[in-house]
N, C-alpha and C positions, 0 to 999 in steps of 0.2 A: 207840905209848906210853899205856897206861891213866891217867887224868888227873882221877878221880873228885872229890878232894876238894882241889882248887886255891882259893885264894884270891885271886876276882878284883876288880879296883878300876880306877878311870877314873882318867887324869891330872887333876891340880889345874887345867888349863889348859883342862878341858873345859866347855862352857858349861851355864849353870843349866837349858836346855830339855831337856838330854840328846840333841841332834841330832846327829847326825856324829861320834859318838864311837865310840872302842874302848876296850876294857878287857883289861887283861894280867894275868897270874898268873905267879909264878916260880916255878922248882921247881928243884932241884939241878942238872937236866941240860939245863933250856931255859928260853926265856921263851914264853909261849904268850899270842897276840892273836886275839880275837874282836869282831866286832860288837857293841855294846852296844843297838843296837835290835831283834837278833833273836839273842839267846844261845843259841837252837836250832840254828843253824846250825854246821857245821864250823870250829873253829878252828884256826889254825896254828901252827907252832911253829918257832923258831930257837933255835940255841945262844946261851948267855949272853953270850960274846966278841962274837959276830956281833951281838947287840943293843945290846952297848955300843959298836960302833962306830958302828950307826944312828943311836943317840942323840946321839953326839958331832957326827956328821956334820947331824944336824937342827940342832944348837945353832948350828952355824957358819952356817946357812942365813939 
């Protein structure tokens, strides 16, 4: 999937130091996730429905 113009952002729960964070970008097809410490690494993508289930699960934990 070609993703040149994604608008990446960090969670509001990320620490001010910027360590151990991930960034996400949402497109019509998927949610893309990458390591904020090394944005040159390959990111991975999951379907929007799967991301929603993951976030719901994490909120319950």
